[in-house]
C-alpha positions as CSV (number, residue, x, y, z in Angstrom):
1,M,-24.8,-12.8,-7.8
2,Q,-22.2,-14.1,-10.2
3,E,-22.8,-12.6,-13.4
4,R,-22.5,-14.1,-16.8
5,Q,-19.2,-14.1,-18.8
6,R,-20.1,-12.7,-22.4
7,R,-19.2,-14.8,-24.3
8,S,-17.3,-13.6,-28.2
9,F,-17.2,-15.1,-31.5
10,T,-15.4,-14.6,-34.9
11,E,-16.9,-13.7,-38.1
12,D,-15.6,-17.1,-39.4
13,Y,-17.8,-18.9,-36.6
14,K,-20.5,-16.9,-37.1
15,R,-20.4,-17.4,-41.1
16,Q,-20.0,-21.0,-40.3
17,A,-22.8,-21.5,-37.7
18,A,-25.7,-19.4,-40.3
19,E,-24.4,-21.4,-43.2
20,L,-25.0,-24.4,-41.3
21,V,-28.8,-23.5,-40.7
22,V,-29.4,-22.5,-44.3
23,S,-27.8,-24.8,-46.2
24,S,-28.6,-27.5,-43.9
25,G,-32.8,-27.0,-44.0
26,R,-32.7,-28.2,-40.3
27,S,-33.9,-25.4,-37.6
28,V,-32.2,-22.9,-35.9
29,T,-33.5,-24.2,-32.7
30,S,-31.5,-27.7,-33.2
31,V,-28.5,-26.0,-34.7
32,A,-28.0,-23.8,-31.7
33,K,-28.6,-27.1,-28.8
34,E,-25.7,-28.6,-31.0
35,L,-23.6,-26.0,-30.9
36,G,-24.2,-24.6,-27.3
37,L,-26.0,-21.0,-28.4
38,R,-29.0,-19.5,-28.0
39,D,-31.6,-19.7,-30.8
40,S,-31.8,-15.8,-31.2
41,V,-27.9,-15.3,-31.5
42,L,-28.5,-18.2,-34.0
43,R,-31.1,-16.9,-35.8
44,R,-30.1,-13.2,-36.1
45,W,-26.3,-14.7,-38.0
46,A,-28.7,-16.9,-40.5
47,D,-30.9,-14.1,-40.9
48,K,-27.8,-11.6,-41.6
49,L,-26.4,-13.9,-44.0
50,R,-29.6,-14.2,-45.8
51,K,-30.0,-10.4,-46.5
52,E,-26.2,-10.3,-47.9
53,P,-25.9,-10.2,-51.5
54,A,-24.5,-13.5,-52.8
55,S,-21.8,-11.8,-54.8
56,A,-20.6,-10.9,-50.8
57,A,-21.4,-14.5,-49.4
58,W,-18.3,-15.7,-48.5
59,R,-17.2,-18.9,-50.8
60,P,-14.0,-20.4,-51.1
61,T,-11.2,-19.3,-53.4
62,T,-10.4,-22.9,-54.5
63,Q,-11.6,-26.0,-55.7
64,A,-12.3,-28.4,-53.4
65,T,-9.8,-31.7,-53.2
66,P,-11.5,-35.0,-54.9
67,M,-11.4,-37.5,-51.9
68,S,-9.0,-40.2,-51.8
69,A,-10.2,-44.1,-51.2
70,D,-9.0,-44.6,-47.9
71,Q,-11.0,-40.8,-47.0
72,A,-14.4,-42.2,-48.7
73,S,-14.3,-45.3,-46.9
74,E,-13.9,-43.9,-43.4
75,I,-16.6,-41.4,-44.3
76,A,-18.6,-44.4,-45.3
77,R,-17.8,-46.9,-42.2
78,L,-18.7,-43.3,-40.0
79,R,-22.0,-42.9,-41.4
80,Q,-22.4,-46.8,-41.1
81,E,-21.3,-46.5,-37.1
82,N,-23.9,-43.3,-36.7
83,E,-26.7,-45.4,-38.1
84,R,-26.1,-48.1,-35.9
85,L,-25.5,-45.5,-32.8
86,R,-28.8,-43.7,-33.4
87,M,-31.1,-47.0,-33.6
88,E,-29.2,-48.7,-30.3
89,R,-30.2,-44.4,-28.6
90,D,-33.8,-45.1,-30.4
91,T,-34.0,-48.7,-29.1
92,L,-33.0,-47.5,-25.3
93,K,-35.8,-44.4,-25.5
94,K,-38.3,-46.3,-26.2
95,S,-37.2,-49.0,-23.8
96,I,-37.1,-46.7,-21.1
97,A,-40.5,-45.2,-22.3
98,I,-41.8,-49.1,-21.8
99,F,-40.3,-49.4,-18.3
100,A,-41.7,-45.9,-17.0
101,G,-45.0,-46.8,-18.4
102,T,-45.0,-50.1,-16.5
103,R,-44.2,-48.9,-13.0
104,I,-46.9,-46.1,-12.8
């Protein structure tokens, strides 16, 4: 039987993944699934981030640059497209449930 190869992640990646859990308010499970990680690994990283004093937490040293009009319009367009795709996905899920129920 072939053993699984152990993956290694940079400290920066671990911090960003943990910050995604802490700042987004999403569950560890949903973020872990999205990133292709095990829940326990991401939970450990998030707990470590929460235990760090605020002064030790990573913060960008420069101010974020304001978005240009092109970037803002692109973000708005992508958000609309994202919403449309979610609606299409939900519609497909419902139709699959309906057809699966009638075949029984």
